[in-house]
C-alpha positions as CSV (number, residue, x, y, z in Angstrom):
1,M,82.5,101.8,88.2
2,R,79.6,99.1,88.6
3,E,81.8,95.9,87.3
4,L,84.1,96.6,90.1
5,M,81.5,97.0,92.7
6,E,79.9,93.8,91.6
7,K,83.5,91.8,91.8
8,I,84.0,93.4,95.3
9,R,80.5,92.4,96.3
10,E,80.9,88.8,94.8
11,E,84.6,88.2,95.5
12,G,85.7,90.3,98.3
13,E,85.4,89.7,102.0
14,A,85.2,91.8,104.8
15,I,87.7,90.7,107.5
16,S,86.9,93.3,109.7
17,D,85.2,96.5,110.0
18,H,88.5,98.1,108.4
19,V,90.0,95.4,106.4
20,L,88.8,94.3,102.9
21,K,90.3,91.4,101.3
22,V,90.1,91.5,97.5
23,D,93.0,89.4,96.8
24,R,91.0,86.7,94.4
25,F,90.9,89.7,91.7
26,L,93.4,92.6,92.7
27,N,96.2,92.1,95.0
28,H,97.6,88.7,94.9
29,Q,95.4,86.8,92.1
30,V,94.6,89.5,89.2
31,D,91.8,89.8,86.7
32,P,93.6,91.1,83.7
33,E,90.4,92.1,82.0
34,L,88.9,93.9,84.8
35,M,92.4,95.7,85.2
36,M,92.1,96.8,81.6
37,R,88.8,98.2,82.4
38,I,90.2,100.0,85.3
39,G,92.8,101.4,83.3
40,E,90.5,102.5,80.7
41,N,88.6,104.5,83.2
42,F,91.6,105.9,84.8
43,A,92.7,106.8,81.3
44,D,89.5,108.5,80.5
45,A,89.0,110.5,83.7
46,F,92.8,112.0,83.2
47,R,93.2,112.1,79.4
48,N,93.3,115.7,79.2
49,E,95.5,116.3,82.2
50,G,98.9,115.9,79.9
51,I,100.2,112.9,81.9
52,T,103.8,111.9,81.0
53,K,104.1,109.3,83.8
54,V,102.1,106.8,85.8
55,L,103.5,106.6,89.4
56,T,102.4,103.7,91.9
57,L,103.9,101.9,94.8
58,E,104.6,98.3,94.3
59,S,103.2,95.7,94.2
60,S,99.5,95.8,94.5
61,G,99.5,99.0,92.6
62,I,101.3,97.8,89.7
63,S,98.6,96.0,87.6
64,P,95.7,98.7,87.4
65,A,98.7,101.4,87.0
66,L,100.2,99.6,84.1
67,M,97.2,99.3,82.2
68,T,96.3,103.0,82.7
69,A,100.1,103.6,81.4
70,Y,99.6,101.5,78.7
71,I,96.5,103.3,77.5
72,L,98.0,106.8,77.8
73,K,100.9,105.4,76.2
74,V,103.3,107.0,78.9
75,P,106.1,105.3,81.2
76,L,104.9,103.4,84.5
77,L,106.9,104.3,87.1
78,F,106.9,102.2,90.3
79,A,108.1,103.2,94.1
80,R,110.2,100.7,95.6
81,K,109.7,99.2,99.2
82,R,113.1,97.7,99.6
83,K,116.5,98.9,98.2
84,S,118.3,96.5,95.8
85,L,122.0,96.4,94.6
86,T,121.0,98.8,91.6
87,L,118.7,100.9,93.6
88,Q,120.9,103.0,96.4
89,N,122.1,106.1,95.3
90,D,120.4,109.4,94.0
91,L,116.9,108.6,95.0
92,Y,113.7,110.3,96.1
93,T,112.5,109.0,99.4
94,A,109.5,109.1,101.5
95,N,108.2,107.3,104.7
96,V,105.1,105.7,104.8
97,Y,102.7,104.1,107.3
98,S,100.9,100.8,106.0
99,F,97.4,100.4,107.9
100,T,97.3,96.8,106.7
101,K,100.9,95.7,107.9
102,Q,100.8,98.2,111.1
103,E,104.5,99.4,110.1
104,Y,106.4,101.9,108.2
105,T,108.2,101.8,105.0
106,E,110.7,103.6,103.3
107,I,109.9,104.2,99.6
108,S,112.1,105.2,96.8
109,V,112.2,106.2,93.3
110,S,115.4,106.8,91.3
111,R,116.1,110.2,90.5
112,S,116.7,109.6,86.9
113,F,113.0,108.5,86.5
114,L,111.3,111.9,87.2
115,Q,112.1,115.0,86.2
116,K,110.7,118.9,86.7
117,D,108.5,118.9,83.7
118,D,106.9,115.5,84.5
119,R,102.9,115.7,85.0
120,V,102.4,112.5,87.2
121,L,99.2,110.5,87.7
122,I,99.5,108.5,91.0
123,I,97.2,105.0,90.8
124,D,96.9,102.6,93.8
125,D,95.1,99.9,94.7
126,F,93.6,101.2,98.2
127,L,93.2,104.4,99.6
128,A,92.4,104.5,103.4
129,N,94.4,107.0,105.5
130,G,96.3,108.4,102.5
131,Q,99.7,107.5,103.8
132,A,100.8,105.9,100.4
133,A,99.1,108.7,98.5
134,L,100.8,111.2,100.4
135,G,104.3,109.3,100.1
136,L,103.9,109.2,96.6
137,T,103.0,112.7,96.0
138,G,105.9,113.8,98.5
139,I,108.4,112.0,96.0
140,V,106.7,114.0,92.9
141,Q,107.1,117.3,94.9
142,Q,110.6,116.4,95.5
143,A,111.5,115.8,92.1
144,G,109.7,119.3,91.3
145,A,107.1,117.5,89.2
146,E,103.4,118.3,89.5
147,V,101.0,115.8,90.5
148,A,98.1,115.9,87.7
149,G,95.8,113.6,89.9
150,I,95.2,110.5,91.8
151,G,93.5,107.5,90.8
152,I,92.5,105.0,93.6
153,V,90.9,101.6,92.7
154,I,88.7,101.2,95.9
155,E,88.5,104.2,98.5
156,K,87.6,103.2,102.3
157,A,85.3,106.6,102.4
158,F,84.9,106.2,106.0
159,Q,88.5,106.7,106.8
160,D,90.0,110.2,106.1
161,G,92.7,109.6,103.5
162,G,90.3,111.0,100.5
163,E,89.1,113.6,102.4
164,Q,92.9,114.6,103.5
165,L,94.1,114.3,99.9
166,R,90.9,116.4,98.5
167,R,91.7,119.3,101.2
168,L,95.3,119.6,100.2
169,G,94.0,120.1,96.4
170,F,94.7,116.9,94.7
171,R,92.2,115.6,92.1
172,V,91.4,112.3,93.5
173,V,89.0,109.6,91.5
174,S,87.9,106.7,93.1
175,L,86.4,103.8,91.3
176,A,84.5,102.1,94.1
177,R,84.0,104.1,97.3
178,I,83.1,102.1,100.3
179,T,81.3,103.7,103.3
180,S,81.1,100.7,105.7
181,L,82.4,97.4,106.1
182,K,80.3,96.7,109.3
183,E,77.4,94.7,107.9
184,G,78.6,93.7,104.7
185,V,80.2,96.1,102.1
186,Q,78.4,99.4,101.5
187,F,79.2,101.6,98.7
188,A,78.9,105.9,98.6
189,E,76.5,105.3,95.6
190,E,74.0,103.0,97.2
191,V,74.0,105.4,100.6
192,M,73.2,108.5,98.3
193,C,70.1,106.4,96.7
194,Q,68.7,105.4,100.2
């Protein structure tokens, strides 16, 4: 998605060889018009998959996932990172490791929101080592539902998460694939053209 790549180049910041800061438009301050176009791209990519729910992880995945769900006209469900008074029992859970935060977190979804006949589209802001996506696929599988696909806004293709998910048979659509952050942001599409 050319517009997304331009936005990353203009407003993103490579903090290190492995960390890209995109808080000006995706995961702190949100550009709603860009999120709508991201949602349109994901909806187009998965329109024929019979999606019944969109699932993401709070909080940075919510914006692109909501726009996707809106366009597909299906509910958005997000896995919670913290338990609340209203979310204690009857949960599907998974432990996920956050590369950015360097910690494990138990994520959970109420059993009442996922059924065996659901076809779930997982949406997330980043894909690096694949832990969040694997945790979400595990929750879908615990429900006996089916993962219809995984949509990623930004994939760090130099890390093994995308390759791992594809090897497991999941259809992964990434709107921007970054091959390196070492000397500025390098996208997979640019590498193929060189």
